[in-house]
C-alpha positions as CSV (number, residue, x, y, z in Angstrom):
1,M,38.5,59.8,87.0
2,K,41.2,60.4,85.4
3,Q,43.3,58.0,87.1
4,E,41.1,55.5,86.8
5,F,41.2,56.0,82.6
6,Y,44.5,56.0,82.9
7,H,44.5,52.8,84.4
8,Q,42.2,51.1,82.5
9,A,43.6,52.4,79.4
10,T,46.8,51.3,79.6
11,Q,45.6,47.6,80.9
12,C,44.3,47.7,77.5
13,L,47.1,49.1,74.8
14,C,48.9,46.0,77.2
15,S,46.8,43.1,77.0
16,S,47.9,41.9,73.0
17,L,51.5,41.5,71.2
18,S,49.9,41.9,68.1
19,L,49.5,46.2,67.6
20,E,46.8,45.9,65.7
21,V,44.8,43.6,68.8
22,A,46.2,45.9,71.6
23,L,44.8,48.7,69.3
24,Q,41.3,47.1,69.0
25,N,41.1,46.6,72.9
26,Y,42.2,50.2,73.8
27,Y,39.4,51.8,71.1
28,G,36.6,49.6,72.4
29,Y,37.4,51.2,75.6
30,V,38.4,55.4,74.9
31,K,35.3,55.9,72.4
32,Q,33.1,55.9,75.7
33,Y,35.0,58.8,76.2
34,L,35.8,60.4,73.5
35,P,33.7,61.1,70.4
36,I,36.1,59.3,68.2
37,D,35.6,57.0,64.4
38,G,38.8,55.4,64.2
39,I,42.6,55.2,65.4
40,F,45.9,54.9,63.3
41,L,49.6,55.3,64.6
42,N,52.2,55.8,61.5
43,I,55.3,57.1,62.3
44,Y,58.1,59.4,60.4
45,R,61.4,58.2,59.0
46,P,63.1,60.8,57.9
47,E,65.6,58.3,56.0
48,H,62.9,57.2,53.7
49,A,61.1,61.0,53.6
50,D,57.9,59.2,53.9
51,I,55.3,58.2,56.8
52,Q,55.1,54.7,57.4
53,F,51.5,53.8,58.7
54,L,51.3,51.0,60.9
55,A,48.0,50.0,62.3
56,H,43.8,51.5,61.9
57,V,41.1,50.7,63.9
58,N,37.5,51.3,63.5
59,E,33.9,50.3,64.2
60,Q,34.5,47.7,61.4
61,Q,38.2,46.8,61.5
62,A,42.0,46.5,63.1
63,V,44.3,45.6,60.6
64,A,48.1,46.0,60.6
65,L,49.5,48.2,57.7
66,D,52.1,48.6,55.8
67,K,51.2,51.9,54.2
68,Q,54.1,54.7,52.8
69,V,53.3,58.6,52.3
70,K,55.6,60.3,50.5
71,I,56.4,64.1,51.8
72,S,58.1,66.2,51.1
73,A,61.4,67.9,52.3
74,E,59.0,71.2,53.7
75,M,56.8,68.7,55.6
76,G,59.8,67.0,57.0
77,Q,61.3,70.2,58.3
78,V,57.8,70.9,60.0
79,L,58.0,67.5,61.5
80,Q,61.3,67.6,63.0
81,Q,60.5,71.2,64.9
82,N,61.7,71.2,67.9
83,D,58.4,73.7,69.6
84,R,55.6,71.1,67.6
85,P,53.0,70.4,70.4
86,V,53.3,66.9,72.1
87,I,49.1,67.0,71.6
88,R,47.2,69.1,69.2
89,I,43.6,69.1,68.4
90,I,43.0,69.9,64.8
91,N,39.1,70.1,64.7
92,D,39.5,70.8,60.9
93,I,42.5,68.8,58.8
94,E,42.6,71.6,56.1
95,Q,44.1,73.5,58.7
96,D,47.5,71.2,59.6
97,K,49.2,71.0,55.8
98,V,51.1,68.1,56.6
99,T,48.0,65.8,58.1
100,S,45.5,67.3,55.2
101,F,48.3,65.6,52.5
102,V,49.4,62.6,54.6
103,A,45.9,61.2,56.8
104,P,43.1,61.2,53.7
105,Q,45.5,59.1,51.7
106,V,45.1,56.0,54.2
107,I,41.8,57.0,56.1
108,P,39.8,59.7,53.4
109,E,36.9,60.0,55.5
110,I,38.9,61.5,58.0
111,G,37.3,65.5,59.3
112,S,38.9,65.9,62.9
113,V,41.7,64.7,64.6
114,I,44.0,64.8,67.6
115,L,47.7,63.8,67.1
116,L,49.4,62.2,70.3
117,R,53.1,62.6,69.0
118,M,55.8,60.1,70.4
119,I,59.0,61.6,70.5
120,S,62.5,60.8,72.4
121,D,65.1,63.3,72.9
122,N,63.4,66.2,71.1
123,T,62.9,63.7,68.3
124,H,60.5,62.8,66.7
125,L,58.9,59.5,66.0
126,G,55.4,59.4,65.2
127,V,51.9,59.9,65.7
128,V,48.4,58.0,67.0
129,G,45.8,60.1,65.5
130,F,42.3,60.0,67.0
131,Y,40.0,60.6,64.3
132,A,36.2,61.8,63.7
133,K,34.6,61.9,60.6
134,Q,32.8,65.3,61.7
135,A,34.9,68.1,62.0
136,G,34.7,70.1,65.3
137,L,33.9,67.8,67.8
138,F,36.9,67.7,70.2
139,K,38.1,69.8,73.0
140,P,40.7,70.2,75.5
141,L,39.4,67.7,78.1
142,H,39.9,65.4,75.6
143,A,43.0,65.5,74.5
144,D,44.4,65.7,78.6
145,L,42.4,62.3,79.1
146,I,44.6,60.7,76.1
147,E,48.3,63.0,76.9
148,P,49.4,60.5,79.3
149,H,49.5,57.9,77.2
150,K,52.5,58.9,75.0
151,D,54.8,56.9,76.6
152,T,52.9,53.5,76.2
153,F,52.1,53.9,72.9
154,S,55.9,54.5,71.7
155,L,57.0,51.2,74.0
156,I,54.5,49.3,71.9
157,T,55.3,50.5,68.3
158,A,58.6,50.0,69.3
159,F,57.8,46.1,70.1
160,N,55.8,45.9,67.1
161,L,58.5,47.3,64.7
162,R,61.3,44.9,66.7
163,G,58.7,42.1,66.0
164,R,58.8,43.2,62.1
165,N,62.5,42.9,62.4
166,L,62.1,47.0,61.4
167,L,63.4,48.3,64.1
168,R,67.0,47.5,63.7
169,A,67.2,50.2,60.5
170,N,65.7,52.9,63.3
171,Q,68.6,53.6,65.4
172,V,66.3,56.9,67.5
173,L,63.1,54.0,67.9
174,S,65.9,51.0,69.1
175,Q,67.1,53.8,71.7
176,E,63.3,55.0,72.3
177,N,62.4,51.0,72.5
178,D,65.4,51.0,75.7
179,S,64.3,53.8,77.0
180,L,60.8,53.1,77.5
181,K,61.2,49.4,78.7
182,R,63.5,51.6,81.5
183,A,60.9,53.5,82.9
184,M,57.9,51.2,82.2
185,F,59.8,48.2,83.6
186,S,61.2,50.7,86.8
187,A,65.1,51.5,87.2
188,D,64.8,48.0,88.8
189,G,63.8,46.5,85.7
190,V,60.9,44.8,87.5
191,V,58.4,43.9,85.1
192,G,55.1,44.8,86.3
193,A,56.0,47.5,88.2
194,E,53.4,50.1,86.8
195,G,50.9,47.1,86.4
196,G,50.3,44.0,88.0
197,L,53.3,44.6,90.8
198,K,52.6,48.5,91.3
199,K,51.3,48.1,95.5
200,V,54.4,46.3,95.8
201,M,56.4,48.7,94.6
202,A,55.0,51.3,96.3
203,Q,55.6,49.1,99.4
204,V,59.1,49.1,98.4
205,D,59.9,52.3,98.2
206,A,58.6,52.9,101.8
207,I,61.0,50.3,103.2
208,A,64.1,50.8,100.7
209,E,65.8,53.6,102.9
210,L,65.2,52.1,106.2
211,N,66.9,49.4,107.4
212,T,64.3,47.2,109.4
213,S,63.8,43.2,108.4
214,V,61.5,42.6,105.3
215,L,60.0,39.2,104.6
216,M,58.4,38.7,101.5
217,L,55.6,35.8,101.3
218,G,53.8,34.8,97.8
219,E,53.9,31.7,95.8
220,T,57.4,29.8,94.6
221,G,58.4,31.4,90.8
222,C,56.6,34.8,91.8
223,G,59.6,37.2,91.5
224,K,60.7,37.5,95.3
225,E,64.3,37.7,94.6
226,V,63.5,40.4,91.8
227,I,61.9,42.4,94.4
228,A,64.6,41.5,96.8
229,N,66.8,43.1,94.3
230,A,64.7,46.4,93.6
231,I,64.4,46.6,97.6
232,H,68.1,46.3,97.8
233,A,68.9,48.9,94.5
234,K,66.6,52.1,96.1
235,S,68.5,51.5,99.4
236,N,71.1,53.3,100.4
237,R,73.0,50.4,100.8
238,V,73.2,49.9,97.1
239,N,77.0,50.2,96.4
240,Q,77.2,47.6,99.1
241,P,77.4,43.5,98.6
242,F,74.0,41.8,97.9
243,I,74.6,38.2,99.4
244,K,71.7,35.6,97.9
245,V,71.2,32.7,100.5
246,N,69.0,29.8,99.6
247,C,68.3,28.8,102.7
248,G,66.4,25.4,100.8
249,A,69.5,24.3,99.4
250,I,72.0,23.9,102.6
251,P,72.7,20.7,103.6
252,E,72.0,20.9,108.1
253,T,75.5,19.7,109.1
254,L,76.4,23.2,106.5
255,I,74.8,25.6,107.8
256,D,76.7,27.3,110.1
257,S,80.1,27.0,108.4
258,E,77.7,28.8,105.2
259,L,76.6,31.2,107.0
260,F,78.3,32.4,109.6
261,G,82.4,31.4,108.6
262,Y,85.2,29.6,110.0
263,E,88.2,29.9,111.2
264,K,91.2,27.4,110.6
265,G,91.4,24.0,112.0
266,A,87.7,24.3,113.1
267,F,87.1,21.0,111.3
268,T,89.0,18.6,109.1
269,G,89.5,19.8,106.1
270,A,89.8,23.9,107.1
271,D,92.9,24.4,106.0
272,G,91.9,29.0,106.5
273,R,89.5,31.4,107.8
274,K,86.2,31.7,105.5
275,A,83.9,34.3,105.5
276,G,80.3,32.9,105.9
277,Y,77.3,35.1,104.1
278,F,76.3,37.1,106.7
279,E,80.0,38.8,107.1
280,Q,80.1,38.5,103.2
281,A,77.0,40.8,103.6
282,N,78.4,43.4,105.9
283,G,77.7,46.7,105.4
284,G,75.1,45.7,102.8
285,T,71.8,43.4,102.0
286,I,71.5,39.5,102.5
287,F,68.5,37.9,101.0
288,L,67.6,34.5,102.7
289,D,65.7,33.0,100.1
290,E,63.4,29.9,101.7
291,I,63.7,30.9,105.7
292,G,60.7,28.3,106.2
293,E,63.0,25.4,105.1
294,L,65.7,26.2,107.8
295,P,66.0,23.6,110.5
296,L,64.6,25.0,114.1
297,S,68.6,24.7,115.5
298,A,69.4,26.7,112.9
299,Q,66.9,29.2,113.9
300,V,67.8,29.6,117.2
301,R,71.7,30.9,115.8
302,L,70.0,33.2,113.6
303,L,67.2,34.8,115.8
304,R,70.4,35.3,118.1
305,V,72.5,36.5,114.9
306,L,69.3,39.4,114.2
307,Q,68.8,40.1,118.1
308,N,73.0,41.2,118.5
309,S,73.7,42.2,115.0
310,S,77.2,39.9,115.2
311,I,78.5,36.3,114.8
312,T,81.0,33.9,115.9
313,R,82.9,32.0,113.1
314,V,82.5,28.1,114.1
315,G,85.3,27.0,116.0
316,G,86.3,30.9,116.9
317,Y,85.6,32.6,119.6
318,E,86.1,36.4,118.5
319,N,82.2,38.2,117.8
320,V,82.4,39.9,114.7
321,D,80.2,43.3,114.1
322,L,77.5,42.9,111.3
323,N,76.1,45.8,110.0
324,I,73.5,44.3,107.5
325,R,69.8,44.8,106.2
326,V,67.8,41.2,106.3
327,I,65.1,40.1,103.6
328,A,63.7,36.9,104.3
329,A,61.4,35.2,101.7
330,T,59.6,32.6,101.8
331,H,56.8,30.2,99.8
332,R,55.3,28.5,102.8
333,N,52.9,29.3,105.8
334,L,55.4,30.5,108.2
335,Q,52.2,31.2,110.9
336,A,50.9,28.1,110.3
337,M,54.1,26.7,110.9
338,V,54.6,28.4,113.8
339,H,51.1,27.1,114.9
340,E,52.8,23.6,114.3
341,K,55.8,24.1,116.0
342,T,57.5,24.0,113.0
343,F,58.9,28.1,112.9
344,R,59.4,29.7,115.7
345,E,57.0,32.6,117.3
346,D,60.3,34.7,117.8
347,L,62.0,34.1,114.6
348,W,58.9,35.0,112.9
349,Y,57.9,38.6,115.0
350,R,61.6,38.9,114.3
351,L,61.6,38.8,110.5
352,S,58.2,39.9,109.6
353,V,58.4,43.4,110.7
354,F,57.9,44.6,107.8
355,P,55.6,41.5,105.3
356,I,55.2,41.8,101.6
357,E,52.9,39.8,99.6
358,I,53.9,39.1,96.3
359,P,50.4,38.7,94.3
360,A,50.6,34.9,92.1
361,L,50.6,35.8,88.1
362,R,47.1,34.7,87.5
363,Q,47.1,37.2,90.1
364,R,48.1,40.2,88.1
365,R,47.6,38.7,84.2
366,S,47.6,42.1,82.5
367,D,51.5,41.5,83.2
368,I,51.7,38.5,81.0
369,P,52.3,40.6,77.2
370,L,55.1,42.7,79.1
371,L,56.5,39.6,80.9
372,V,56.4,37.6,77.5
373,Q,57.9,40.6,75.2
374,Y,60.9,40.8,77.6
375,F,61.5,37.1,77.7
376,I,61.7,36.7,74.1
377,E,63.8,39.4,74.0
378,T,65.9,38.1,76.3
379,L,65.5,34.4,75.1
380,A,66.3,35.5,71.6
381,A,69.6,37.3,72.7
382,K,70.5,34.0,74.8
383,F,70.2,32.1,71.3
384,N,71.6,34.5,68.9
385,L,68.0,33.9,67.2
386,E,68.4,37.5,64.5
387,Q,64.5,38.3,64.5
388,L,62.1,38.0,67.3
389,P,59.2,34.8,67.1
390,R,56.8,36.2,67.1
391,V,53.2,35.4,69.2
392,M,49.8,35.4,67.7
393,P,46.7,36.3,69.5
394,E,45.2,33.3,69.9
395,Q,48.6,32.1,71.2
396,L,48.7,35.1,73.7
397,A,45.4,34.0,75.1
398,V,46.3,30.4,75.9
399,L,48.8,32.4,77.9
400,N,46.7,34.4,79.5
401,N,44.2,32.0,80.9
402,Y,46.8,29.3,82.0
403,S,46.9,29.1,86.1
404,W,50.7,29.4,86.0
405,P,50.8,27.2,89.1
406,G,55.0,28.0,88.5
407,N,54.6,31.6,87.9
408,V,57.3,34.0,86.5
409,R,59.8,31.4,86.6
410,E,57.2,28.7,84.7
411,L,56.3,31.2,82.5
412,I,60.4,31.6,81.2
413,N,60.6,27.6,80.9
414,V,57.2,28.1,78.9
415,L,58.6,30.6,76.6
416,E,61.9,28.5,76.1
417,R,60.5,25.2,75.1
418,A,58.6,26.7,72.7
419,I,61.2,29.1,70.9
420,I,63.8,26.0,70.9
421,Q,60.5,24.0,69.6
422,K,60.4,26.7,67.0
423,P,63.0,29.4,66.6
424,Q,61.3,31.5,63.4
425,G,58.3,31.9,65.4
426,P,55.5,31.8,65.6
427,L,55.2,30.4,69.2
428,S,52.9,28.0,70.5
429,F,51.7,27.0,73.4
430,E,49.6,24.2,72.3
431,L,50.8,22.0,75.5
432,L,49.6,24.3,78.0
433,Q,46.2,24.1,76.1
434,A,46.4,20.9,76.6
435,Q,46.9,20.8,80.4
436,S,44.3,23.0,80.7
437,D,42.3,20.6,79.2
438,E,43.2,17.7,81.2
439,E,41.9,19.7,84.6
440,I,38.8,21.7,83.6
441,T,37.2,23.9,86.4
442,I,34.1,25.8,86.9
443,K,34.6,28.4,88.9
444,T,32.7,30.2,91.0
445,G,33.8,32.9,93.3
446,Q,36.6,30.8,96.1
447,T,34.8,27.4,95.6
448,I,36.2,25.3,92.4
449,V,34.0,22.5,91.2
450,V,35.0,19.8,89.3
451,D,32.9,18.9,86.2
452,P,32.9,15.3,87.0
453,S,31.4,14.7,82.7
454,Y,35.1,15.4,81.9
455,A,36.0,12.3,83.5
456,S,36.6,9.2,81.3
457,D,35.3,5.6,81.8
458,K,38.7,4.4,83.3
459,L,38.7,5.3,87.1
460,V,41.2,5.7,89.7
461,P,41.0,4.9,93.6
462,L,38.7,7.9,95.6
463,D,41.8,8.1,97.8
464,T,44.1,8.7,94.7
465,M,41.5,11.1,93.4
466,I,41.6,13.1,96.9
467,G,45.2,13.0,97.1
468,K,45.5,15.1,93.6
469,Y,42.7,17.8,94.2
470,I,44.3,18.2,98.1
471,S,47.6,18.5,96.2
472,H,46.3,21.3,93.4
473,A,44.9,22.9,96.3
474,M,48.2,23.4,98.1
475,R,49.8,24.6,94.8
476,I,47.3,27.3,94.2
477,T,47.4,28.5,97.9
478,G,51.6,28.7,97.8
479,G,51.4,25.7,100.5
480,K,49.4,27.7,102.9
481,L,47.1,25.4,104.6
482,Y,45.8,28.3,107.5
483,G,43.3,31.3,107.6
484,P,42.2,33.3,105.1
485,G,43.1,32.0,101.4
486,G,44.0,28.7,102.6
487,A,43.5,25.5,101.3
488,A,41.2,24.7,104.1
489,E,39.3,27.3,103.4
490,L,38.8,27.1,99.8
491,L,38.0,23.4,100.4
492,D,35.5,24.1,102.6
493,I,37.1,21.1,105.1
494,N,38.2,21.8,109.0
495,P,42.1,22.4,108.6
496,N,42.9,19.9,111.5
497,T,40.3,17.5,109.1
498,L,42.7,18.2,106.2
499,K,46.0,17.9,107.7
500,S,45.1,14.2,108.9
501,K,44.1,13.6,105.9
502,M,46.8,14.6,104.4
503,K,49.1,13.1,106.7
504,K,46.9,9.9,106.2
505,L,47.5,9.9,102.3
506,G,51.2,10.8,102.4
507,L,51.0,14.3,101.5
508,C,53.5,16.1,104.7
């Protein structure tokens, strides 16, 4: 129960970039388990000798605050004591000198409170207060439930302060922001490592230190390269090369020379020996992205490399022994391609020793607020913005409700376009809203039913509409035609019939 509580509560905290909205969602969930009347959040500012309240939520309201309460030097010394517990139950606030002085100035009706400290490097940053109007209500089990949330609270507080342009003035919180982001995004910089990608990262941990080949599957733009980086970073090859190859970007006539290298004089223009991608990756990891785009002739040679762990440069005769780890990735359905004889079955078995399925962004919507914050900070640095543009709750809802056919890559592009249009913020995503309105659908289970009442009086040929709908289905499934979750299953049609119809409409 405790683990499920932590997971659900953390999702609530990460549900919005607006601190008060996130706190309201969190309060709505935890009040089912704690006898609380509200939650407040404040930070300690030693340079100003005050405590600043940032947000307060109760049954009636959720508000952002900018209330400062001056404290004495003696109170400041108390707050900076290293032995002050991380979490404390105060069932009568008169028992605590600082709390009884500060809290009633913002929440007069407070009777008892659980104080959860936000700390970094033994430095007191502030507290989250879970309060009740009545005294004597809190028990140790209540404190045990909420104590694991201290890092998440520190993270969203730091994000909020940066959005207010206050974080720059607080060096301790700035350092806390960076360290907590590393914790939340994992040591390898994977946003959502503790959220929607938690199962994926468990697979990464299981396979990283082995030399087994890995095949990553998922829609285009979902972050396969990021996960490949994480596997390499967690492996014993981390200090060796990590070579990334986009197989779909290499012209067929250059595949051999690019992958395997060439000797001097092998062809016109070969003025010297060149090491190919495999040789460059020797000792480390090679990431073969879009492996499904390789022609059959290249697949045969790749299979030989994987079997023999050696290559021969174009125009050469000597074998070059390899010690590499192969990670392949594709957005295509390789099993269907094997069925269609466009991908070698023996290569499929060689690559898919350990498949990892990367979920689409719409399947991990709880990560969207973190991704938005991460990319806004990245883009703000790129454009040299002095202050981060804010995203209002209603605009974040637009991002949450969008289908994201282009996944994380599309999200980055949408955020960049919004920042270019309005660098000072608040950011607007009206274009996405318009696209969503044009593609209104009613979802029932796995079946998508288009409501014809939204069609205009201007009609188009039926084959055109069918073609667009099939294309939409293929985007949703990441190009998967056959099997569970494939386009044929979603459209409730025989796969061979769908394939014939796609050929007729020029879709394949």
